[in-house]
C-alpha positions in Angstrom: 36.9 67.1 26.4 36.7 63.4 26.2 34.3 63.4 23.2 36.9 65.4 21.2 39.5 62.8 22.0 37.2 59.9 20.8 36.5 61.6 17.5 40.1 61.3 16.3 41.4 58.4 14.3 43.4 57.2 17.3 40.4 57.4 19.6 38.3 55.2 17.3 41.1 52.6 17.2 41.2 52.6 21.0 37.4 52.2 21.1 37.6 49.4 18.6 40.3 47.5 20.5 38.4 48.0 23.8 35.2 46.6 22.2 37.3 43.6 21.1 38.3 43.0 24.7 34.6 43.4 25.8 33.5 40.9 23.2 36.1 38.4 24.5 35.0 38.9 28.1 31.4 38.6 27.2 32.0 35.4 25.2 34.0 34.0 28.1 31.2 34.8 30.5 28.7 33.0 28.3 30.9 30.0 27.8 31.7 29.6 31.5 28.0 29.4 32.2 27.7 26.7 29.6 30.6 24.8 31.0 29.2 24.9 34.5 25.8 23.7 33.3 27.1 20.9 31.1 29.5 19.6 33.7 26.7 19.4 36.2 24.6 17.4 33.7 27.7 15.5 32.5 26.7 15.9 28.9 29.8 17.7 27.4 33.5 17.3 27.9 36.1 20.0 28.6 37.8 19.3 25.2 34.7 20.4 23.2 34.5 23.8 25.0 38.2 24.3 25.3 38.6 25.8 21.8 36.0 28.5 22.2 37.3 29.4 25.6 40.8 29.6 24.2 39.6 31.8 21.4 37.8 34.2 23.7 40.8 34.5 26.0 42.9 35.2 22.8 40.4 38.0 21.9 40.9 39.6 25.4 44.7 39.4 25.2 44.9 40.7 21.6 42.5 43.6 22.2 44.2 44.7 25.4 47.6 44.5 23.8 46.4 46.6 20.8 44.7 49.2 23.0 47.8 49.5 25.2 50.0 49.8 22.1 47.7 52.5 20.7 47.7 54.5 24.0 51.4 54.4 24.5 52.3 55.3 20.9 54.2 52.0 20.5 55.8 51.6 17.1 
């Protein structure tokens, strides 16, 4: 059963890495809305929002790499 697989140590690590990916995607979604709104109003430049967008993309990449490594028993 899938619940039994999630209750293991490995299952919790996969869930944690997947939630890291979800947080990065959610942050990217919120930041993209801010970017569109601020570009239309011409109040904020790309450089100011570039760092948070880069950080959220980094969260997505890191979380997906960790989850893949955990699922494939990479050592």
